[in-house]
C-alpha positions as CSV (number, residue, x, y, z in Angstrom):
1,M,0.0,0.0,0.0
2,L,1.3,3.4,-0.9
3,F,1.4,6.3,1.6
4,Y,-1.3,8.8,0.6
5,M,-1.6,12.5,1.5
6,P,-4.6,14.4,0.3
7,T,-3.7,17.0,-2.2
8,L,-6.8,19.2,-2.1
9,N,-7.7,20.9,1.2
10,D,-11.2,21.9,2.3
11,S,-11.0,25.4,1.0
12,Q,-10.0,24.1,-2.5
13,L,-12.8,21.5,-2.4
14,Q,-15.3,24.2,-1.3
15,A,-14.2,26.3,-4.2
16,L,-15.0,23.5,-6.6
17,L,-18.4,23.1,-5.1
18,Q,-19.0,26.8,-5.2
19,D,-17.9,27.0,-8.8
20,D,-20.1,24.1,-9.9
21,A,-23.3,24.8,-7.9
22,P,-23.2,28.2,-6.3
23,Y,-26.9,28.2,-5.6
24,G,-27.2,24.5,-4.5
25,D,-28.5,21.8,-6.7
26,L,-31.2,23.2,-9.0
27,T,-32.1,19.8,-10.5
28,T,-33.3,18.2,-7.3
29,H,-35.0,21.4,-6.3
30,S,-37.0,21.7,-9.5
31,L,-38.0,18.0,-9.3
32,G,-39.1,18.4,-5.7
33,I,-36.9,15.6,-4.5
34,D,-34.3,17.7,-2.7
35,A,-35.0,16.4,0.8
36,Q,-35.5,12.7,-0.3
37,A,-33.0,10.3,1.3
38,A,-30.7,8.7,-1.3
39,H,-27.3,6.9,-1.7
40,I,-24.7,6.9,-4.4
41,A,-22.0,4.4,-5.2
42,F,-18.9,4.7,-7.4
43,H,-17.5,1.6,-9.2
44,A,-14.5,1.1,-11.4
45,R,-15.6,0.4,-15.0
46,Q,-12.1,-1.0,-15.8
47,A,-8.9,-2.1,-14.1
48,M,-7.2,1.0,-12.6
49,T,-5.0,2.3,-9.9
50,V,-7.4,4.4,-7.8
51,C,-6.7,7.9,-6.8
52,G,-8.8,10.6,-5.2
53,T,-11.4,8.6,-3.2
54,E,-10.5,10.5,-0.1
55,E,-11.0,13.9,-1.7
56,A,-14.2,12.7,-3.4
57,C,-15.6,11.6,-0.1
58,R,-14.6,14.9,1.5
59,L,-16.5,16.7,-1.3
60,F,-19.7,14.8,-0.4
61,E,-19.1,15.7,3.3
62,L,-18.7,19.4,2.5
63,A,-21.9,19.2,0.4
64,G,-23.7,17.9,3.5
65,A,-23.7,14.1,2.9
66,S,-21.8,11.3,4.7
67,A,-19.3,9.3,2.7
68,T,-17.0,6.3,3.0
69,P,-13.9,5.7,0.9
70,V,-14.2,1.9,0.4
71,T,-11.0,1.7,-1.8
72,P,-8.1,4.0,-0.7
73,S,-5.9,5.9,-3.2
74,G,-3.0,3.8,-4.5
75,T,-5.0,0.6,-4.6
76,S,-5.2,-1.4,-7.8
77,V,-8.8,-2.5,-8.6
78,Q,-10.6,-4.5,-11.2
79,A,-13.7,-3.6,-13.2
80,G,-16.8,-3.5,-11.0
81,D,-14.9,-2.9,-7.7
82,L,-16.6,-0.5,-5.3
83,L,-14.6,2.7,-4.8
84,L,-16.8,4.8,-2.5
85,R,-20.3,5.3,-1.3
86,A,-22.2,8.2,0.1
87,C,-25.6,8.8,1.6
88,G,-27.7,11.9,2.3
89,T,-30.4,13.9,0.7
90,A,-30.8,14.0,-3.0
91,T,-29.7,17.6,-3.0
92,N,-26.5,16.9,-1.1
93,L,-25.5,14.0,-3.2
94,H,-26.3,15.7,-6.5
95,R,-24.3,18.7,-5.4
96,G,-21.1,16.7,-4.9
97,W,-21.7,14.0,-7.5
98,K,-20.3,15.4,-10.8
99,I,-17.3,17.1,-9.2
100,A,-16.4,14.0,-7.2
101,Q,-16.7,11.8,-10.3
102,T,-14.6,14.1,-12.5
103,L,-11.9,14.4,-9.8
104,L,-11.8,10.6,-9.3
105,E,-11.7,9.8,-13.0
106,W,-8.8,12.3,-13.8
107,A,-6.8,11.4,-10.7
108,S,-7.2,7.7,-11.3
109,G,-6.2,8.1,-14.9
110,L,-3.0,9.8,-13.9
111,S,-2.4,7.2,-11.1
112,T,-3.0,4.3,-13.5
113,A,-0.6,5.8,-16.1
114,T,2.1,6.4,-13.5
115,A,1.7,2.9,-12.1
116,S,2.3,1.5,-15.6
117,V,5.7,3.2,-15.6
118,V,6.8,2.8,-12.0
119,T,6.2,-0.8,-11.1
120,P,7.4,-2.6,-8.0
121,E,9.6,-4.8,-10.3
122,A,11.2,-1.6,-11.7
123,V,12.0,-0.3,-8.2
124,A,13.4,-3.6,-7.1
125,A,15.6,-3.8,-10.2
126,C,16.9,-0.3,-9.5
127,R,17.8,-1.2,-5.9
128,L,19.7,-4.3,-7.1
129,A,21.5,-2.2,-9.6
130,L,22.5,0.4,-7.0
131,A,23.7,-2.3,-4.6
132,G,25.6,-4.0,-7.4
133,N,27.4,-0.7,-8.3
134,G,28.4,-0.1,-4.7
135,L,26.3,2.9,-4.2
136,A,25.1,4.0,-0.8
137,A,21.7,2.5,0.2
138,G,20.1,6.0,0.3
139,A,21.5,7.1,-3.1
140,L,19.0,7.7,-5.9
141,I,19.8,7.6,-9.6
142,A,17.2,9.7,-11.5
143,A,16.4,9.7,-15.2
144,A,14.4,12.4,-16.9
145,G,13.1,13.2,-20.4
146,G,11.5,11.0,-23.0
147,I,10.4,8.3,-20.5
148,R,7.2,6.5,-21.5
149,A,5.5,3.3,-20.4
150,D,7.1,1.5,-23.4
151,N,10.7,2.5,-22.6
152,A,10.8,2.8,-18.8
153,A,12.2,-0.7,-18.4
154,A,15.3,0.3,-20.4
155,Y,16.0,3.2,-18.0
156,V,15.6,0.8,-15.1
157,R,18.0,-1.7,-16.6
158,A,20.4,1.2,-17.0
159,G,20.2,1.8,-13.3
160,A,17.6,4.6,-12.8
161,E,15.7,4.3,-9.6
162,F,13.7,7.4,-9.9
163,L,12.0,8.3,-13.2
164,V,10.8,11.8,-14.0
165,T,8.3,12.1,-16.8
166,S,5.4,14.2,-17.8
167,S,3.7,11.4,-19.8
168,P,1.2,10.5,-17.0
169,Y,-0.2,14.0,-17.3
170,L,-1.3,13.1,-20.8
171,A,-3.2,10.1,-19.5
172,P,-6.9,9.9,-20.3
173,P,-9.3,9.8,-17.3
174,K,-10.5,6.3,-16.1
175,D,-14.2,5.7,-16.4
176,V,-16.2,5.4,-13.1
177,Q,-19.7,4.1,-13.0
178,I,-22.2,5.9,-10.8
179,V,-25.2,4.2,-9.2
180,F,-27.6,6.8,-7.7
181,K,-30.7,5.5,-6.0
182,A,-33.5,6.9,-3.8
183,E,-34.0,5.2,-0.6
184,A,-37.3,3.7,0.3
């Protein structure tokens, strides 16, 4: 499991909510279901390395719902795996839903692309290379520029332990399925 530190604080998440729905959720209000109890669940549509479940849950909490990050950031999942769930009024869930989904999809896309480049095998190979070259245990050999998923192994074989690349930022978002249901 990777160590994870939230990257967006409450004021940044509040700003996202304010930008998206400054006057609350007009859809649920116009349908007259704003106070109805509901729940929402996010599932992976495909295999991915999850990122952003903690921030997505916090978005729901800031919108007035309660949320549980079922799958923590840094976890590899398969299609259909549950990522998070939240419950509250239809208004509170609708207010946080699209922002949370977009955040989770983009962050997981970046995380999945990064995981394809920096694998545990690659890190282990680099540590062996460092030890074999008599370098101090704490030393890092970094490689930067032109690193992609298809050539990262060559850099690792050359002894790079730390890869610096912008290719994950070009990663497409990962698709997250949303199940939104009113409660009886």
